[in-house]
C-alpha positions in Angstrom: -4.5 -142.5 -59.7 -5.0 -144.7 -62.9 -2.8 -147.6 -63.4 -1.5 -146.5 -66.6 -0.2 -143.1 -64.9 1.4 -145.7 -62.1 3.0 -147.7 -65.2 4.3 -144.6 -66.7 5.6 -143.1 -63.6 7.6 -146.6 -62.9 9.0 -146.5 -66.6 10.5 -143.1 -66.3 11.8 -143.8 -62.7 13.3 -147.0 -63.8 14.9 -145.1 -66.9 16.4 -142.3 -64.7 17.8 -145.0 -62.3 19.2 -147.1 -65.1 20.6 -144.3 -67.3 24.2 -144.4 -68.0 26.5 -141.7 -67.0 29.3 -140.4 -69.7 32.0 -143.2 -70.1 35.5 -141.5 -71.0 37.5 -142.7 -73.9 40.4 -144.5 -72.0 42.7 -145.6 -75.1 46.1 -145.0 -74.6 45.6 -144.9 -70.8 47.3 -147.7 -68.7 44.6 -147.9 -66.0 46.0 -151.0 -64.5 49.5 -149.3 -63.8 47.8 -146.1 -62.3 45.8 -148.1 -59.8 48.8 -150.2 -58.8 50.7 -147.3 -57.9 48.9 -146.3 -55.0 49.3 -142.8 -54.1 51.9 -142.4 -56.6 54.6 -143.6 -54.3 56.0 -146.0 -57.1 56.4 -143.2 -59.6 54.4 -144.9 -62.2 51.6 -142.4 -62.3 54.1 -139.6 -63.3 54.4 -141.4 -66.7 50.8 -140.9 -67.3 50.6 -137.2 -66.6 51.0 -136.1 -70.3 48.0 -138.2 -71.3 45.7 -137.4 -68.3 46.3 -133.4 -68.9 45.6 -134.0 -72.7 42.5 -136.0 -71.9 41.0 -134.1 -69.0 38.2 -132.6 -70.8 37.2 -136.2 -71.7 36.9 -136.8 -68.0 34.7 -134.0 -67.1 31.0 -135.0 -66.7 32.0 -138.3 -65.3 30.5 -139.5 -62.2 32.5 -139.8 -59.0 31.4 -143.6 -59.0 32.6 -144.1 -62.6 35.8 -142.3 -61.7 36.5 -144.5 -58.8 35.8 -147.5 -60.6 38.4 -146.4 -63.3 41.2 -144.8 -61.1 40.6 -146.5 -57.9 39.8 -145.1 -54.6 41.1 -141.6 -54.3 43.9 -141.1 -52.3 42.3 -138.3 -50.4 38.4 -137.3 -50.5 37.5 -133.9 -49.2 34.1 -132.3 -48.7 33.6 -128.8 -50.1 31.0 -126.4 -49.9 27.6 -126.8 -51.4 27.8 -130.5 -51.2 30.7 -130.6 -53.5 33.6 -133.1 -53.3 37.2 -133.4 -54.3 38.9 -136.8 -55.0 42.8 -136.4 -54.9 45.0 -138.7 -56.5 48.7 -138.1 -55.8 51.1 -138.6 -59.0 54.5 -138.6 -57.5 56.1 -139.9 -54.3 56.0 -137.7 -51.0 55.4 -137.5 -47.3 51.9 -139.0 -47.9 53.8 -142.3 -48.8 54.9 -143.0 -45.2 51.5 -142.0 -43.9 48.6 -140.8 -46.0 47.6 -138.2 -43.4 51.0 -136.6 -43.6 50.8 -133.2 -45.2 52.4 -133.5 -48.6 53.0 -130.9 -51.4 53.6 -133.8 -53.8 52.2 -133.3 -57.5 48.6 -134.4 -57.7 45.4 -134.6 -59.8 42.3 -133.5 -58.1 38.7 -133.9 -59.5 35.9 -131.5 -58.2 32.4 -133.2 -58.2 29.2 -131.2 -58.1 26.3 -131.7 -55.6 25.0 -134.4 -58.3 28.4 -136.3 -58.4 29.7 -135.3 -61.7 33.2 -134.3 -62.4 33.3 -130.2 -63.1 36.9 -129.5 -62.5 40.1 -131.5 -63.1 43.2 -129.5 -61.7 47.0 -130.7 -61.4 48.8 -129.0 -58.5 51.5 -129.4 -55.8 49.4 -130.1 -52.6 45.7 -130.5 -51.9 43.0 -128.4 -53.4 
């Protein structure tokens, strides 16, 4: 293998590993308040539902790592078929506030991530997906 081919291969791999993922526009969203309202138990997240719903298309294509960096660790993380996963963020108080493993029908936002870790669907619902 020639040294120029190795160098080219190295540059391609370096570019792929450092390429940026889609970064959402968060203007008008209070990230700090969302993160501080763990599991929606203080009721602060509900005041941001309208913004989240109107900007959910902007959050599609964002990596699971970036969503976690922005919104904090999900309240519930579920594995799904074909190496997909869900991140669930509760938006209101419910039985999960006493103990996170308690079944809850509280209003929540769920991100579905593809096998490559990109948000493909964002839903708002009562209970887990």
